[in-house]
C-alpha positions in Angstrom: -182.0 -66.2 -66.6 -178.9 -66.5 -64.6 -179.0 -69.1 -61.9 -176.9 -67.3 -59.3 -175.6 -63.6 -58.5 -172.2 -64.9 -59.7 -173.5 -65.8 -62.9 -175.3 -62.6 -63.5 -172.2 -60.7 -62.5 -170.1 -62.7 -64.7 -172.7 -62.3 -67.8 -172.8 -58.4 -67.0 -169.1 -58.0 -67.4 -167.8 -59.8 -70.4 -165.3 -57.5 -71.2 -163.4 -58.4 -68.1 -162.1 -61.8 -69.7 -162.0 -63.7 -66.6 -165.0 -64.9 -64.1 -165.3 -63.2 -61.1 -165.4 -66.3 -59.0 -163.6 -69.6 -59.1 -164.7 -73.2 -58.7 -164.7 -74.3 -54.9 -162.2 -76.9 -55.8 -159.6 -74.5 -56.9 -159.8 -72.3 -53.8 -157.3 -73.0 -51.4 -157.8 -71.8 -47.5 -154.9 -69.8 -46.7 -155.6 -70.1 -43.3 -155.2 -74.1 -43.6 -151.5 -73.5 -44.9 -148.6 -72.1 -43.7 -146.0 -71.6 -46.3 -148.0 -74.4 -48.3 -147.7 -76.9 -45.8 -150.6 -78.4 -44.0 -151.4 -77.4 -40.6 -150.9 -80.1 -38.2 -153.8 -82.0 -36.6 -153.4 -80.0 -33.2 -153.7 -76.7 -34.7 -157.2 -77.9 -36.2 -158.5 -78.6 -32.9 -161.5 -76.2 -32.4 -161.1 -74.0 -29.5 -163.3 -71.6 -27.8 -162.5 -67.8 -28.1 -164.9 -65.3 -25.9 -165.1 -61.5 -27.5 -167.2 -58.9 -26.7 -168.8 -57.2 -29.9 -171.0 -54.2 -30.3 -174.5 -55.1 -30.2 -175.2 -54.2 -33.6 -172.6 -56.7 -35.1 -174.4 -59.6 -33.0 -177.6 -58.6 -34.5 -176.4 -58.6 -38.1 -174.4 -62.3 -37.1 -177.8 -63.5 -36.0 -179.6 -62.4 -38.9 -176.8 -63.5 -41.3 -177.2 -67.0 -39.5 -180.7 -67.4 -39.6 -180.6 -66.1 -43.6 -178.0 -68.7 -44.4 -178.8 -71.3 -41.9 -175.1 -71.3 -40.9 -174.1 -71.1 -37.3 -172.6 -68.0 -35.9 -169.4 -69.6 -35.2 -169.1 -70.6 -39.1 -169.6 -67.2 -40.0 -167.5 -65.7 -37.7 -164.8 -68.2 -38.7 -165.0 -67.4 -42.2 -164.9 -63.8 -41.7 -161.8 -64.2 -39.5 -160.1 -66.3 -42.1 -160.8 -63.8 -44.9 -159.5 -60.9 -42.5 -156.2 -63.1 -41.8 -155.8 -64.0 -45.5 -155.8 -60.3 -46.7 -154.3 -59.0 -43.4 -150.9 -61.5 -43.5 -148.6 -58.6 -42.5 -150.2 -58.5 -39.1 -148.8 -62.0 -38.4 -145.3 -61.1 -39.7 -144.7 -64.0 -41.7 -144.6 -64.4 -45.8 -148.1 -64.0 -47.4 -149.3 -67.4 -48.5 -149.7 -67.0 -52.5 
């Protein structure tokens, strides 16, 4: 029996020819790099940001936080990094490979 959903997905799709996930050490965080150069330490400093969100989004974040034992800040940071990585054109700079 597969140990995880990723293993189950990979086992169910052998014809794809490649795994659906990559090892954690092979994934580069595109938000931590600009044109393949590490960000300076001052850009890595945590900074507060206040936003207003619809109540259902806040409830979903609270539920996700409870289910994953990750704080809401981490969940929001992760989702924003994914959004930035896939919408790099909004920044008007070259997409990070």
